C-alpha positions as MATLAB code, in Angstrom:
seq = 'PTRRSSDLWEKRSDEHFDLISTNPDSDSQILPIAERILREDEFNIGWQLSSRVKLQVFPSLDSYRNTTGQPGWVAASTRGQTIRLQPITELRKRSILESTLRHELYHLLVEAHAAPKTPVWFREGLVLYFSNPNPANSPASSMTIEEIERILKQGDNRENMQNAYLSAQMIVANLIQQNGKQVVLNWLRDGLPVNVLRDSSTPSGAPSQN';
ca = [
     -12.822  -94.914   15.036;
      -9.594  -95.475   13.153;
      -6.589  -93.907   14.840;
      -4.478  -91.627   12.699;
      -0.812  -92.512   12.228;
       0.121  -89.226   13.933;
      -1.414  -90.670   17.131;
       0.887  -93.672   17.013;
       4.354  -92.142   17.070;
       6.733  -93.961   19.421;
      10.293  -93.211   20.463;
      13.459  -95.315   20.623;
      16.779  -93.835   21.689;
      20.481  -94.592   21.583;
      23.628  -92.558   22.270;
      23.059  -89.587   19.926;
      19.654  -90.184   18.329;
      15.976  -90.326   19.210;
      13.985  -92.297   16.651;
      10.377  -91.129   16.206;
       8.400  -93.712   14.273;
       5.041  -95.425   13.932;
       6.901  -98.723   13.424;
       9.898  -98.455   15.769;
      10.665 -102.171   15.944;
      11.464 -102.179   12.237;
      12.707  -98.601   11.832;
      15.178  -98.854   14.715;
      17.523 -100.548   12.206;
      18.442  -96.984   11.216;
      19.990  -96.130   14.597;
      23.344  -97.991   14.325;
      23.674  -96.783   10.715;
      23.123  -93.180   11.800;
      25.640  -93.531   14.654;
      28.318  -94.814   12.266;
      27.685  -92.108    9.668;
      27.696  -89.371   12.312;
      31.129  -90.518   13.524;
      32.411  -90.515    9.933;
      30.951  -87.070    9.207;
      32.360  -85.584   12.411;
      35.808  -86.969   11.648;
      35.726  -85.735    8.048;
      34.618  -82.175    8.810;
      36.547  -81.877   12.086;
      33.572  -80.866   14.261;
      31.353  -82.676   16.729;
      27.605  -82.352   17.100;
      26.769  -81.189   20.601;
      22.995  -81.808   20.598;
      20.844  -84.898   20.222;
      19.209  -85.555   16.873;
      15.650  -86.705   16.204;
      15.136  -89.087   13.287;
      11.479  -88.954   12.297;
      10.695  -91.787    9.887;
       7.347  -91.421    8.142;
       5.196  -94.511    7.537;
       4.297  -93.597    3.928;
       5.303  -91.263    1.124;
       1.942  -89.512    1.399;
       2.364  -88.799    5.097;
       5.892  -87.529    4.452;
       4.784  -85.211    1.638;
       1.701  -83.964    3.464;
       3.544  -83.228    6.716;
       6.809  -81.799    5.405;
       5.488  -80.111    2.262;
       8.409  -81.642    0.347;
       8.024  -83.256   -3.092;
       8.580  -86.986   -3.370;
      11.997  -86.555   -5.003;
      13.357  -84.921   -1.825;
      14.259  -87.934    0.322;
      14.617  -86.070    3.628;
      14.544  -82.617    5.145;
      15.950  -81.196    8.348;
      14.128  -78.746   10.589;
      15.932  -77.687   13.743;
      17.435  -80.862   15.205;
      14.909  -83.152   13.497;
      15.710  -85.099   10.324;
      12.440  -86.052    8.617;
      12.791  -89.110    6.382;
      10.761  -90.955    3.812;
       9.989  -94.599    4.755;
      13.158  -96.647    5.168;
      11.848  -99.237    2.690;
      11.607  -96.484    0.038;
      15.120  -95.209    0.726;
      16.566  -98.730    0.657;
      14.727  -99.517   -2.570;
      16.443  -96.531   -4.180;
      19.776  -97.362   -2.466;
      19.955  -93.893   -0.908;
      19.431  -94.546    2.813;
      23.053  -93.998    3.839;
      23.714  -91.126    1.428;
      20.542  -89.384    2.625;
      21.522  -89.716    6.281;
      25.048  -88.533    5.518;
      23.747  -85.436    3.728;
      21.315  -84.467    6.490;
      23.870  -85.000    9.276;
      26.317  -82.751    7.432;
      23.504  -80.192    7.345;
      23.299  -80.267   11.139;
      27.078  -79.927   11.496;
      27.271  -77.033    9.037;
      24.250  -75.191   10.456;
      25.647  -75.487   13.991;
      28.703  -73.472   12.909;
      27.158  -71.059   10.404;
      26.801  -67.365   11.167;
      23.193  -66.156   10.742;
      23.819  -64.299    7.467;
      25.796  -67.071    5.755;
      24.355  -67.475    2.221;
      22.250  -70.546    1.531;
      24.313  -71.471   -1.560;
      27.488  -71.630    0.548;
      25.936  -73.755    3.295;
      24.326  -76.111    0.780;
      27.501  -76.251   -1.300;
      29.536  -77.284    1.743;
      27.043  -80.000    2.655;
      27.037  -81.336   -0.891;
      30.831  -81.184   -1.161;
      31.420  -83.114    2.056;
      28.687  -85.608    1.173;
      30.340  -86.251   -2.204;
      33.703  -84.525   -2.834;
      34.002  -86.115   -6.284;
      30.714  -85.632   -8.147;
      30.277  -86.998  -11.626;
      31.600  -84.712  -14.323;
      28.905  -82.315  -15.461;
      28.887  -79.332  -17.754;
      29.402  -76.117  -15.823;
      26.205  -74.294  -15.031;
      25.734  -70.772  -16.310;
      23.972  -69.770  -13.077;
      25.285  -66.820  -11.136;
      25.534  -66.878   -7.350;
      22.502  -64.593   -7.224;
      20.442  -67.041   -9.300;
      21.593  -70.015   -7.227;
      20.719  -68.221   -3.982;
      17.270  -67.223   -5.230;
      16.377  -70.744   -6.399;
      17.622  -72.429   -3.217;
      15.748  -69.940   -1.021;
      12.481  -69.760   -2.943;
      12.314  -73.164   -4.619;
      11.794  -73.978   -8.304;
      11.133  -76.990  -10.505;
      13.206  -80.122  -10.019;
      15.609  -79.472  -12.902;
      16.453  -75.926  -11.808;
      16.784  -76.958   -8.156;
      19.190  -79.774   -9.018;
      21.154  -77.460  -11.314;
      21.412  -74.897   -8.506;
      22.600  -77.541   -6.032;
      25.213  -78.801   -8.478;
      26.397  -75.255   -9.158;
      26.779  -74.547   -5.441;
      28.685  -77.798   -4.987;
      31.057  -76.987   -7.847;
      31.764  -73.484   -6.535;
      32.552  -74.778   -3.040;
      34.722  -77.592   -4.442;
      36.768  -74.991   -6.317;
      37.028  -72.755   -3.257;
      38.348  -75.662   -1.168;
      40.794  -76.654   -3.898;
      42.121  -73.089   -4.059;
      42.090  -72.148   -0.363;
      42.099  -75.385    1.652;
      39.342  -77.033    3.640;
      39.923  -75.303    6.964;
      40.059  -71.793    5.513;
      36.760  -72.307    3.690;
      35.112  -73.817    6.776;
      36.196  -70.776    8.802;
      34.214  -68.574    6.398;
      31.043  -70.174    7.765;
      31.640  -68.403   11.059;
      33.596  -65.349    9.903;
      31.830  -64.529    6.633;
      32.915  -64.917    3.020;
      35.603  -62.512    1.790;
      34.312  -59.997   -0.751;
      36.763  -61.190   -3.396;
      35.450  -64.742   -3.030;
      31.932  -63.617   -3.800;
      33.158  -61.640   -6.806;
      35.397  -64.364   -8.210;
      32.775  -67.080   -7.665;
      29.971  -65.269   -9.453;
      30.627  -67.494  -12.452;
      30.660  -71.188  -11.444;
      33.720  -73.392  -11.833;
      35.985  -70.375  -11.697;
      35.161  -69.557  -15.302;
      36.275  -66.117  -16.434;
      33.586  -63.450  -16.266;
      32.093  -62.390  -19.573;
      31.932  -58.619  -19.875;
];
């Protein structure tokens, strides 16, 4: 009988990562890239990751979608200490291998320091900001924090999800510009001040419409 790909997972390891793959000889190319990006992320955010990370590279888009439940436009997802990735060939073809790894490693760094009740929009906004502090200019979203939080928690169509991510990124970028990086990072652990939540209810610091 034909063996399923899930029976063929193998492991390769280096200093900080365990690669889980059905084609480890080829996929192990990701390990030195991940090590470099982790060092850069740690330096940029000022924290170090204390636990090992699993990089699970799926052999096909179908196996990735079926196992993770993610749509094809989501290149990777992190669960616990495991980063689950689409095939490396797919990510390279779209020129997003390094940016995807960078984003997911920032997720691990942010989640390791986040208090349990930290809002999803704030955690995601921090990850997106550190992954790309200078996003392309976009019209300000009209989403409120409550709408952003609901969409990021419950999911939505691709357009609304991407709009919610962009809105969260813009809010966090403004908070860091106004308060400084370290102050905003401390809110992960200590909680967001009430006035921050009130003033950020309209993205980009736009004045509230009564």
